[in-house]
ZAPALUM-743113 format. One record per residue (C-alpha): residue number from 1; x, y, z. Coordinates in nm, 4 decimals, m for minus. Example, Ala and Ser with C-alpha at 12.3 -4.5 7.8 and 13.67 -1.06 7.14 Angstrom:
% residues 2
1 / 1.2300 / m0.4500 / 0.7800
2 / 1.3670 / m0.1060 / 0.7140
This chain:
% residues 498
1 / 1.7593 / m2.4186 / m0.9792
2 / 2.0325 / m2.5823 / m0.7670
3 / 2.0371 / m2.5815 / m0.3880
4 / 2.3273 / m2.7236 / m0.1871
5 / 2.2479 / m2.8345 / 0.1686
6 / 2.6062 / m2.9477 / 0.2371
7 / 2.9540 / m2.9144 / 0.0980
8 / 3.2584 / m3.1388 / 0.0987
9 / 3.5569 / m2.9956 / 0.2847
10 / 3.8962 / m3.1334 / 0.3926
11 / 3.7373 / m3.2094 / 0.7293
12 / 3.4424 / m3.3962 / 0.5853
13 / 3.0891 / m3.2963 / 0.4896
14 / 2.9835 / m2.9532 / 0.6217
15 / 2.6098 / m2.8774 / 0.6417
16 / 2.4777 / m2.5482 / 0.5040
17 / 2.1848 / m2.4685 / 0.7360
18 / 2.1161 / m2.1358 / 0.5638
19 / 1.9854 / m2.3373 / 0.2649
20 / 1.7710 / m2.5841 / 0.4625
21 / 1.4489 / m2.3778 / 0.4400
22 / 1.4879 / m2.3331 / 0.0636
23 / 1.5496 / m2.7043 / 0.0187
24 / 1.2436 / m2.7848 / 0.2294
25 / 1.0279 / m2.5524 / 0.0175
26 / 1.1438 / m2.7141 / m0.3072
27 / 1.0801 / m3.0655 / m0.1718
28 / 0.7298 / m2.9632 / m0.0602
29 / 0.6659 / m2.8065 / m0.3983
30 / 0.7912 / m3.1180 / m0.5761
31 / 0.5612 / m3.3383 / m0.3675
32 / 0.2568 / m3.1144 / m0.4070
33 / 0.0211 / m3.2430 / m0.6724
34 / m0.2607 / m3.0138 / m0.7818
35 / m0.5044 / m3.2837 / m0.8839
36 / m0.8263 / m3.1224 / m0.7726
37 / m0.9853 / m2.7841 / m0.7221
38 / m0.8452 / m2.5780 / m0.4369
39 / m1.1389 / m2.4749 / m0.2171
40 / m0.9727 / m2.3759 / 0.1098
41 / m0.8552 / m2.0152 / 0.1561
42 / m0.5793 / m2.1344 / 0.3890
43 / m0.4584 / m2.3903 / 0.1351
44 / m0.4542 / m2.1276 / m0.1406
45 / m0.2661 / m1.8810 / 0.0815
46 / m0.0097 / m2.1463 / 0.1764
47 / 0.0482 / m2.2549 / m0.1843
48 / 0.0698 / m1.8956 / m0.3070
49 / 0.3140 / m1.8106 / m0.0285
50 / 0.5347 / m2.1114 / m0.1013
51 / 0.5568 / m2.0288 / m0.4736
52 / 0.6173 / m1.6610 / m0.4005
53 / 0.8925 / m1.7444 / m0.1507
54 / 1.0624 / m1.9686 / m0.4073
55 / 1.0231 / m1.6970 / m0.6707
56 / 1.1812 / m1.4396 / m0.4371
57 / 1.4804 / m1.6652 / m0.3708
58 / 1.5343 / m1.7200 / m0.7430
59 / 1.5087 / m1.3464 / m0.8159
60 / 1.7525 / m1.2630 / m0.5349
61 / 2.0095 / m1.5156 / m0.6583
62 / 1.9676 / m1.3939 / m1.0176
63 / 2.0237 / m1.0310 / m0.9145
64 / 2.3335 / m1.1152 / m0.7111
65 / 2.4697 / m1.3229 / m1.0003
66 / 2.4095 / m1.0383 / m1.2477
67 / 2.5867 / m0.7957 / m1.0156
68 / 2.8879 / m1.0214 / m0.9607
69 / 2.9223 / m1.1059 / m1.3291
70 / 2.8445 / m0.7522 / m1.4520
71 / 2.5619 / m0.8866 / m1.6665
72 / 2.2635 / m0.6836 / m1.7828
73 / 1.9152 / m0.8286 / m1.7419
74 / 1.5571 / m0.7058 / m1.7276
75 / 1.5439 / m0.7939 / m1.3565
76 / 1.8570 / m0.5917 / m1.2830
77 / 1.7235 / m0.2988 / m1.4857
78 / 1.3948 / m0.3009 / m1.2953
79 / 1.5708 / m0.3098 / m0.9593
80 / 1.7896 / m0.0170 / m1.0661
81 / 1.4799 / 0.1863 / m1.1523
82 / 1.3151 / 0.0833 / m0.8258
83 / 1.6203 / 0.2055 / m0.6304
84 / 1.6370 / 0.5354 / m0.8159
85 / 1.2660 / 0.6150 / m0.7954
86 / 1.1309 / 0.4497 / m0.4792
87 / 1.3534 / 0.2856 / m0.2160
88 / 1.7120 / 0.4014 / m0.2605
89 / 1.8699 / 0.1568 / m0.0152
90 / 1.6755 / m0.1539 / m0.1167
91 / 1.8772 / m0.4750 / m0.1330
92 / 1.8405 / m0.7604 / m0.3849
93 / 1.6560 / m0.9548 / m0.1130
94 / 1.4216 / m0.6635 / m0.0422
95 / 1.3460 / m0.6115 / m0.4096
96 / 1.2960 / m0.9849 / m0.4631
97 / 1.0432 / m0.9892 / m0.1769
98 / 0.8254 / m0.7063 / m0.3053
99 / 0.8545 / m0.8197 / m0.6675
100 / 0.7573 / m1.1811 / m0.5956
101 / 0.4620 / m1.0757 / m0.3793
102 / 0.3427 / m0.8351 / m0.6471
103 / 0.3492 / m1.1065 / m0.9129
104 / 0.1588 / m1.3425 / m0.6813
105 / m0.1073 / m1.0849 / m0.6010
106 / m0.1253 / m0.9600 / m0.9580
107 / m0.2131 / m1.3176 / m1.0548
108 / m0.4633 / m1.3252 / m0.7673
109 / m0.6323 / m1.0043 / m0.8921
110 / m0.6382 / m1.1299 / m1.2510
111 / m0.7914 / m1.4648 / m1.1571
112 / m1.0521 / m1.2871 / m0.9450
113 / m1.1690 / m1.1077 / m1.2626
114 / m1.1494 / m1.4198 / m1.4798
115 / m1.4860 / m1.5266 / m1.6311
116 / m1.3358 / m1.8402 / m1.7906
117 / m1.2336 / m2.0709 / m1.5056
118 / m1.1265 / m2.3512 / m1.7366
119 / m0.8385 / m2.1451 / m1.8808
120 / m0.5686 / m1.9226 / m1.7317
121 / m0.2176 / m1.8178 / m1.8362
122 / 0.0393 / m1.5413 / m1.7972
123 / m0.0972 / m1.3824 / m2.1123
124 / m0.4560 / m1.4016 / m1.9897
125 / m0.3530 / m1.2558 / m1.6538
126 / m0.2046 / m0.9516 / m1.8292
127 / m0.5342 / m0.8898 / m2.0080
128 / m0.7455 / m0.9358 / m1.6924
129 / m0.5646 / m0.6857 / m1.4674
130 / m0.8184 / m0.3983 / m1.4305
131 / m0.7512 / m0.0960 / m1.6506
132 / m0.7933 / 0.1178 / m1.3385
133 / m0.4392 / 0.0031 / m1.2472
134 / m0.2182 / 0.0877 / m1.5482
135 / 0.1068 / 0.0248 / m1.3560
136 / 0.0199 / m0.3371 / m1.2746
137 / m0.1110 / m0.3916 / m1.6283
138 / 0.2195 / m0.2724 / m1.7744
139 / 0.4177 / m0.4844 / m1.5296
140 / 0.2184 / m0.7895 / m1.6330
141 / 0.2736 / m0.6979 / m1.9952
142 / 0.6358 / m0.7815 / m1.9171
143 / 0.5395 / m1.0940 / m1.7175
144 / 0.3334 / m1.2182 / m2.0110
145 / 0.5772 / m1.1204 / m2.2821
146 / 0.8829 / m1.2732 / m2.4480
147 / 1.1276 / m1.0619 / m2.2428
148 / 1.0422 / m1.2347 / m1.9138
149 / 1.3666 / m1.3581 / m1.7591
150 / 1.4038 / m1.7312 / m1.8301
151 / 1.5265 / m1.7879 / m1.4746
152 / 1.1862 / m1.7006 / m1.3281
153 / 0.9556 / m1.8002 / m1.6143
154 / 0.9078 / m2.1593 / m1.4919
155 / 0.8083 / m2.0577 / m1.1388
156 / 0.5648 / m1.7929 / m1.2694
157 / 0.4054 / m2.0614 / m1.4883
158 / 0.3931 / m2.2878 / m1.1834
159 / 0.2056 / m2.0129 / m0.9982
160 / m0.0414 / m1.9996 / m1.2881
161 / m0.1172 / m2.3705 / m1.2324
162 / m0.2279 / m2.2977 / m0.8755
163 / m0.4784 / m2.0355 / m0.9881
164 / m0.5985 / m2.2591 / m1.2678
165 / m0.7076 / m2.5030 / m0.9966
166 / m0.9202 / m2.2585 / m0.7976
167 / m1.2117 / m2.0180 / m0.8123
168 / m1.0734 / m1.7154 / m0.6264
169 / m1.4073 / m1.5332 / m0.6203
170 / m1.5810 / m1.8320 / m0.4571
171 / m1.2986 / m1.8826 / m0.2081
172 / m1.3184 / m1.5188 / m0.0989
173 / m1.6958 / m1.5372 / m0.0602
174 / m1.6669 / m1.8429 / 0.1620
175 / m1.3780 / m1.6853 / 0.3535
176 / m1.5875 / m1.3728 / 0.4123
177 / m1.8784 / m1.5782 / 0.5479
178 / m1.6465 / m1.7806 / 0.7682
179 / m1.4701 / m1.4702 / 0.8985
180 / m1.7964 / m1.2858 / 0.9757
181 / m1.9303 / m1.5841 / 1.1689
182 / m1.6150 / m1.6155 / 1.3818
183 / m1.5567 / m1.2430 / 1.4415
184 / m1.9040 / m1.1516 / 1.5558
185 / m1.9616 / m0.9481 / 1.2402
186 / m1.8565 / m0.5866 / 1.2182
187 / m1.5988 / m0.6400 / 0.9433
188 / m1.7803 / m0.5944 / 0.6194
189 / m1.7227 / m0.5285 / 0.2501
190 / m1.3919 / m0.6301 / 0.0966
191 / m1.2204 / m0.7033 / 0.4296
192 / m1.1732 / m1.0764 / 0.3517
193 / m0.9158 / m0.9695 / 0.0906
194 / m0.7110 / m0.7894 / 0.3543
195 / m0.7315 / m1.0794 / 0.5973
196 / m0.6357 / m1.3201 / 0.3207
197 / m0.3303 / m1.1023 / 0.2591
198 / m0.2423 / m1.1244 / 0.6295
199 / m0.2703 / m1.5041 / 0.6112
200 / m0.0537 / m1.5078 / 0.2988
201 / 0.2174 / m1.2939 / 0.4628
202 / 0.2114 / m1.5098 / 0.7771
203 / 0.2907 / m1.8087 / 0.5570
204 / 0.5331 / m1.6186 / 0.3321
205 / 0.7426 / m1.4651 / 0.6088
206 / 0.6012 / m1.3895 / 0.9587
207 / 0.8973 / m1.1640 / 1.0427
208 / 0.8417 / m0.9624 / 0.7238
209 / 0.4763 / m0.9176 / 0.8139
210 / 0.5762 / m0.7691 / 1.1486
211 / 0.8509 / m0.5528 / 0.9981
212 / 0.6196 / m0.4139 / 0.7298
213 / 0.3443 / m0.3438 / 0.9819
214 / 0.0838 / m0.5388 / 0.7871
215 / m0.1854 / m0.5651 / 1.0512
216 / m0.5582 / m0.5207 / 1.0363
217 / m0.6519 / m0.1607 / 1.1247
218 / m0.9589 / m0.1827 / 1.3538
219 / m1.2669 / m0.0908 / 1.1520
220 / m1.4274 / 0.1152 / 1.4341
221 / m1.1198 / 0.3411 / 1.4502
222 / m1.1114 / 0.3942 / 1.0740
223 / m1.4867 / 0.4546 / 1.0686
224 / m1.4599 / 0.7072 / 1.3530
225 / m1.1860 / 0.9081 / 1.1807
226 / m1.3706 / 0.9182 / 0.8476
227 / m1.6954 / 1.0254 / 1.0167
228 / m1.5092 / 1.2859 / 1.2225
229 / m1.3537 / 1.4415 / 0.9111
230 / m1.6940 / 1.4415 / 0.7426
231 / m1.8492 / 1.6167 / 1.0439
232 / m1.5704 / 1.8771 / 1.0679
233 / m1.6076 / 1.9636 / 0.6984
234 / m1.9764 / 2.0280 / 0.7619
235 / m1.9465 / 2.2246 / 1.0867
236 / m1.6144 / 2.4073 / 1.0481
237 / m1.5864 / 2.4563 / 0.6708
238 / m1.9503 / 2.5182 / 0.5797
239 / m1.9642 / 2.2195 / 0.3444
240 / m2.3090 / 2.0598 / 0.4038
241 / m2.2179 / 1.7487 / 0.2017
242 / m1.8946 / 1.6905 / 0.3922
243 / m1.6714 / 1.4333 / 0.2237
244 / m1.9272 / 1.3988 / m0.0560
245 / m1.8883 / 1.7663 / m0.1543
246 / m1.8344 / 1.8100 / m0.5278
247 / m1.7680 / 2.1836 / m0.5438
248 / m1.4674 / 2.3027 / m0.7406
249 / m1.1963 / 2.5637 / m0.7170
250 / m0.9440 / 2.7085 / m0.9602
251 / m0.5690 / 2.6619 / m0.9292
252 / m0.2672 / 2.7497 / m1.1406
253 / m0.0382 / 2.4686 / m1.2505
254 / 0.2875 / 2.4682 / m1.4389
255 / 0.2538 / 2.3267 / m1.7919
256 / 0.5761 / 2.3304 / m1.9935
257 / 0.7025 / 2.6340 / m1.8072
258 / 0.3760 / 2.8294 / m1.8268
259 / 0.1179 / 2.8842 / m1.5523
260 / m0.2180 / 2.7502 / m1.6665
261 / m0.5440 / 2.7854 / m1.4750
262 / m0.7295 / 2.4609 / m1.4062
263 / m1.0530 / 2.3765 / m1.2275
264 / m1.0300 / 2.0978 / m0.9687
265 / m1.2458 / 1.9645 / m0.6881
266 / m1.2119 / 2.1478 / m0.3595
267 / m1.2319 / 1.8525 / m0.1196
268 / m0.9262 / 1.6567 / m0.2281
269 / m0.8516 / 1.3592 / 0.0015
270 / m0.5093 / 1.1998 / 0.0484
271 / m0.3933 / 0.8948 / 0.2407
272 / m0.0121 / 0.9234 / 0.2199
273 / 0.0471 / 0.5757 / 0.3642
274 / m0.2374 / 0.3910 / 0.1929
275 / m0.1292 / 0.0363 / 0.2706
276 / m0.4075 / m0.1927 / 0.1546
277 / m0.6530 / 0.0957 / 0.1111
278 / m0.8544 / 0.0725 / 0.4338
279 / m0.9137 / 0.4471 / 0.4817
280 / m0.9995 / 0.5180 / 0.1196
281 / m1.2358 / 0.2194 / 0.1208
282 / m1.4106 / 0.3500 / 0.4328
283 / m1.4409 / 0.6928 / 0.2702
284 / m1.6126 / 0.5341 / m0.0315
285 / m1.8511 / 0.3406 / 0.1959
286 / m1.9355 / 0.6530 / 0.3942
287 / m2.0081 / 0.8618 / 0.0839
288 / m2.2051 / 0.5797 / m0.0785
289 / m2.4526 / 0.5804 / 0.2127
290 / m2.5622 / 0.9284 / 0.1051
291 / m2.6749 / 0.7820 / m0.2288
292 / m2.9144 / 0.5221 / m0.0922
293 / m3.2221 / 0.5335 / m0.3124
294 / m3.0274 / 0.7257 / m0.5765
295 / m2.8290 / 0.4430 / m0.7351
296 / m2.9094 / 0.5772 / m1.0796
297 / m2.6754 / 0.8719 / m1.0325
298 / m2.4054 / 0.6885 / m0.8320
299 / m2.1907 / 0.5761 / m1.1269
300 / m2.1896 / 0.9240 / m1.2762
301 / m2.0970 / 1.0750 / m0.9377
302 / m1.8098 / 0.8268 / m0.8892
303 / m1.6755 / 0.8947 / m1.2379
304 / m1.6948 / 1.2744 / m1.2221
305 / m1.6800 / 1.3676 / m0.8543
306 / m1.5325 / 1.0858 / m0.6436
307 / m1.2431 / 0.9217 / m0.8279
308 / m1.0891 / 1.2612 / m0.9152
309 / m1.0740 / 1.3410 / m0.5394
310 / m0.9486 / 1.0162 / m0.3827
311 / m0.5689 / 1.0061 / m0.3706
312 / m0.3378 / 0.7497 / m0.2123
313 / 0.0388 / 0.6963 / m0.1947
314 / 0.1991 / 0.3609 / m0.1133
315 / 0.5632 / 0.2542 / m0.1148
316 / 0.5274 / m0.1264 / m0.1120
317 / 0.4230 / m0.2902 / m0.4375
318 / 0.2246 / m0.5768 / m0.2826
319 / 0.0227 / m0.3461 / m0.0533
320 / m0.0298 / m0.1148 / m0.3503
321 / m0.1692 / m0.4033 / m0.5559
322 / m0.3976 / m0.5003 / m0.2663
323 / m0.5276 / m0.1449 / m0.2301
324 / m0.6213 / m0.1335 / m0.5980
325 / m0.7878 / m0.4726 / m0.5720
326 / m0.9872 / m0.3796 / m0.2622
327 / m1.1072 / m0.0453 / m0.3990
328 / m1.1904 / m0.1912 / m0.7396
329 / m1.4041 / m0.4660 / m0.5840
330 / m1.5689 / m0.2280 / m0.3382
331 / m1.6735 / 0.0113 / m0.6131
332 / m1.8158 / m0.2808 / m0.8109
333 / m2.0116 / m0.3943 / m0.5022
334 / m2.1641 / m0.0463 / m0.4679
335 / m2.3046 / m0.0783 / m0.8190
336 / m2.0505 / 0.1440 / m0.9904
337 / m2.0225 / 0.0749 / m1.3623
338 / m1.7343 / 0.2429 / m1.5432
339 / m1.7683 / 0.3995 / m1.8849
340 / m1.4153 / 0.5401 / m1.9128
341 / m1.1953 / 0.2858 / m1.7247
342 / m1.0605 / 0.5815 / m1.5259
343 / m0.7595 / 0.4832 / m1.3168
344 / m0.7742 / 0.4818 / m0.9382
345 / m0.5543 / 0.7634 / m0.8073
346 / m0.3539 / 0.5331 / m0.5813
347 / 0.0106 / 0.5608 / m0.6792
348 / 0.3277 / 0.3681 / m0.6107
349 / 0.5551 / 0.6373 / m0.4690
350 / 0.7571 / 0.7459 / m0.1674
351 / 0.5359 / 1.0057 / 0.0009
352 / 0.8221 / 1.1622 / 0.1932
353 / 1.0190 / 1.2539 / m0.1173
354 / 0.9700 / 1.5768 / m0.3071
355 / 0.8074 / 1.5820 / m0.6488
356 / 1.0708 / 1.5731 / m0.9201
357 / 1.0511 / 1.6872 / m1.2798
358 / 1.3321 / 1.4509 / m1.3810
359 / 1.2817 / 1.0753 / m1.3902
360 / 1.5223 / 0.8066 / m1.5162
361 / 1.4214 / 0.6504 / m1.8453
362 / 1.5486 / 0.2959 / m1.8050
363 / 1.4851 / 0.0050 / m2.0371
364 / 1.1934 / m0.2186 / m1.9320
365 / 1.0984 / 0.0150 / m1.6430
366 / 0.9045 / 0.2912 / m1.8134
367 / 0.5890 / 0.1896 / m1.6256
368 / 0.7556 / 0.2749 / m1.2930
369 / 0.8696 / 0.6120 / m1.4277
370 / 0.5175 / 0.6894 / m1.5553
371 / 0.3682 / 0.5975 / m1.2180
372 / 0.6092 / 0.8253 / m1.0318
373 / 0.5384 / 1.1124 / m1.2721
374 / 0.1633 / 1.0802 / m1.2098
375 / 0.2202 / 1.0794 / m0.8334
376 / 0.4325 / 1.3928 / m0.8639
377 / 0.1385 / 1.5782 / m1.0182
378 / m0.0570 / 1.5115 / m0.6968
379 / 0.2379 / 1.6166 / m0.4788
380 / 0.3072 / 1.9325 / m0.6745
381 / m0.0267 / 2.0642 / m0.8023
382 / m0.3241 / 1.9090 / m0.6219
383 / m0.4776 / 2.1264 / m0.3453
384 / m0.5096 / 1.8571 / m0.0778
385 / m0.7733 / 1.9498 / 0.1816
386 / m0.8084 / 1.6282 / 0.3855
387 / m0.5110 / 1.4140 / 0.4901
388 / m0.6145 / 1.0908 / 0.6603
389 / m0.4626 / 0.7545 / 0.7479
390 / m0.2482 / 0.5426 / 0.9743
391 / 0.1143 / 0.6278 / 0.8903
392 / 0.3958 / 0.3919 / 0.9944
393 / 0.5814 / 0.4211 / 1.3234
394 / 0.9564 / 0.3649 / 1.3117
395 / 1.1957 / 0.5241 / 1.5591
396 / 1.4943 / 0.4173 / 1.3479
397 / 1.3458 / 0.5544 / 1.0296
398 / 1.5187 / 0.4999 / 0.6963
399 / 1.3040 / 0.7724 / 0.5380
400 / 1.5705 / 1.0424 / 0.5357
401 / 1.5182 / 1.2245 / 0.2099
402 / 1.6536 / 1.5783 / 0.1999
403 / 1.3061 / 1.7237 / 0.1473
404 / 1.1391 / 1.5763 / 0.4564
405 / 1.4493 / 1.6373 / 0.6692
406 / 1.4240 / 2.0080 / 0.5876
407 / 1.0563 / 2.0082 / 0.6824
408 / 1.1239 / 1.8288 / 1.0116
409 / 1.3871 / 2.0933 / 1.0927
410 / 1.0942 / 2.3223 / 1.1823
411 / 1.0232 / 2.0911 / 1.4778
412 / 1.3855 / 2.1096 / 1.5984
413 / 1.4376 / 2.4859 / 1.6129
414 / 1.5968 / 2.6216 / 1.9318
415 / 1.6069 / 2.2815 / 2.1027
416 / 1.9181 / 2.2533 / 2.3165
417 / 1.8672 / 1.8968 / 2.4420
418 / 2.1567 / 1.6570 / 2.3941
419 / 1.9275 / 1.3974 / 2.2345
420 / 1.6456 / 1.5053 / 2.0054
421 / 1.4241 / 1.2112 / 1.9156
422 / 1.2125 / 1.3564 / 1.6344
423 / 1.2955 / 1.1230 / 1.3473
424 / 1.0146 / 0.8713 / 1.3962
425 / 0.8191 / 0.8092 / 1.0764
426 / 0.4898 / 0.9084 / 1.2405
427 / 0.6336 / 1.2551 / 1.3152
428 / 0.7493 / 1.2907 / 0.9549
429 / 0.4035 / 1.2011 / 0.8298
430 / 0.2410 / 1.4537 / 1.0641
431 / 0.4773 / 1.7177 / 0.9252
432 / 0.3959 / 1.5931 / 0.5742
433 / 0.0216 / 1.6311 / 0.6296
434 / 0.0739 / 1.9716 / 0.7909
435 / 0.2681 / 2.0806 / 0.4810
436 / m0.0225 / 1.9965 / 0.2492
437 / m0.2773 / 2.1757 / 0.4664
438 / m0.0513 / 2.4822 / 0.4915
439 / m0.0048 / 2.4822 / 0.1131
440 / m0.3801 / 2.4614 / 0.0601
441 / m0.4532 / 2.7316 / 0.3175
442 / m0.7219 / 2.5270 / 0.4951
443 / m0.8077 / 2.1666 / 0.5654
444 / m0.8138 / 1.8728 / 0.8037
445 / m0.5361 / 1.6373 / 0.9172
446 / m0.6633 / 1.3169 / 1.0814
447 / m0.4289 / 1.0306 / 1.1741
448 / m0.3969 / 0.7324 / 1.4012
449 / m0.0551 / 0.7953 / 1.5530
450 / 0.1874 / 0.7446 / 1.8369
451 / 0.1040 / 0.9724 / 2.1332
452 / 0.4570 / 1.0703 / 2.2382
453 / 0.4281 / 1.4146 / 2.0766
454 / 0.1532 / 1.5168 / 2.3213
455 / 0.3811 / 1.5674 / 2.6214
456 / 0.7334 / 1.4839 / 2.5015
457 / 0.9936 / 1.7403 / 2.6115
458 / 1.1689 / 1.7517 / 2.2745
459 / 0.8342 / 1.7753 / 2.0951
460 / 0.7555 / 2.1264 / 2.2223
461 / 0.8505 / 2.2993 / 1.8952
462 / 0.6421 / 2.0429 / 1.7100
463 / 0.3418 / 2.1284 / 1.9277
464 / 0.4052 / 2.5002 / 1.8752
465 / 0.4257 / 2.4538 / 1.4975
466 / 0.0995 / 2.2582 / 1.4890
467 / m0.0759 / 2.5237 / 1.7003
468 / 0.0426 / 2.7888 / 1.4560
469 / m0.0903 / 2.5941 / 1.1557
470 / m0.4246 / 2.4731 / 1.2907
471 / m0.7085 / 2.6727 / 1.4478
472 / m0.8366 / 2.3689 / 1.6344
473 / m0.6696 / 2.0435 / 1.7396
474 / m0.8685 / 1.7473 / 1.8686
475 / m0.6797 / 1.4626 / 2.0371
476 / m0.8404 / 1.1372 / 2.1452
477 / m0.5654 / 0.9774 / 2.3538
478 / m0.6164 / 0.6029 / 2.4022
479 / m0.3234 / 0.5904 / 2.6472
480 / m0.1685 / 0.2905 / 2.4759
481 / 0.1977 / 0.3601 / 2.5513
482 / 0.3290 / 0.0365 / 2.7012
483 / 0.6611 / 0.2034 / 2.7969
484 / 0.4732 / 0.4392 / 3.0282
485 / 0.2503 / 0.1532 / 3.1473
486 / m0.0513 / 0.3542 / 3.0375
487 / m0.4035 / 0.2220 / 3.0766
488 / m0.7415 / 0.3367 / 2.9520
489 / m0.8927 / 0.6145 / 3.1680
490 / m1.1774 / 0.3832 / 3.2703
491 / m0.9724 / 0.0622 / 3.2770
492 / m0.7732 / m0.1293 / 3.5321
493 / m0.3929 / m0.1786 / 3.4942
494 / m0.4432 / m0.5062 / 3.3089
495 / m0.6678 / m0.3446 / 3.0467
496 / m0.4202 / m0.1887 / 2.8089
497 / m0.5464 / 0.0242 / 2.5211
498 / m0.4043 / m0.0206 / 2.1752
């Protein structure tokens, strides 16, 4: 890897400030000696972030070089598949970011499951990725194999050395104790993983963390929404077990051009913007409480009646990897013991794009195609009854697929205003959830969202559409709109709600 920090011109030596940060990272890496066990969570996050940042820069330069020189490579092929299946306008830099983070956190997940602390390698990492995440296992099959691009092999092996010098499980335990003592408690379970990810992203790229919206979702809010959905299922849908209901219904699905009747669970749950899995994790915790004193039947219930109902979609590979890691650890903590290695139904996909029967079959990227095909089964055939989550907010949304644009058109009918501001991502996700509930014929949509749709002038058709779809609408408005200088109903002007 060569980095120029200056160049010789006719007028003398000209500095290249755009390369200063890369040069600084390589000098720090060169001077860092891993001579003892890493015990600090902050130190591990910093070292992981530095390696991942270097890896991203190498991947970006390799992709640009391949494009300029018209060369084929496994990296280029994977980015092509990523653009066709997930993010159509992703740049080499954007792909390099998500790819490098995914490798770093795949290693993190593998090391967390490693019973032999004295050994670790790319090959071992591939074997240790939980079978509940077939996509990441297949990706690491490439990372561990002979086809790994030589330009990134050395930095991946360097990342392995970091994990060889630490006990990730012990670091997380200590981090969890430290966090609980400084936060006054209240953040339990696998939350240290999420906070570690926040620390990692802050070191990796603070601006990227803000742009991606990777922030801790307040546990009380998530808990309230999950409990509210559970209560509504009991009181409004005559389901005494609420979210734990295991009753089934029959649906017809298309199998090779023929309609085939299948039996599926009635209370299907979907978080279409899963992120790091916070809402699905809270759902598991809430249902698990009903099994206190009945641990003997918990594993069987999870296998047959919980995992087949928990669905999640996520667009960003690193967040997707974190969601799988969090849910896998949480289920283990509840005492769940798998007998079938059933995959978690959290998929890497663009929620706002329509299910497609045609997928590109590109060399070295079959795992991405398989993942998308599995997600499409949920989009197309699964009778989703509960849509929950905290979808992204983005006024200048880049999610402009033809499918969601047609759905949003229902909110724009007969509006004669010169400017119609209905393209925010949160509005698209509300329409997306509404679509699933309409398709199912009944259900619950429960989001944390922007509040502009409540009284916005151009949102009147949106409100009308929602009133036509839903028999009851409950809104808990926290009055957190800073543009309107809103305050909590019982608060003073300097007590803003968020």
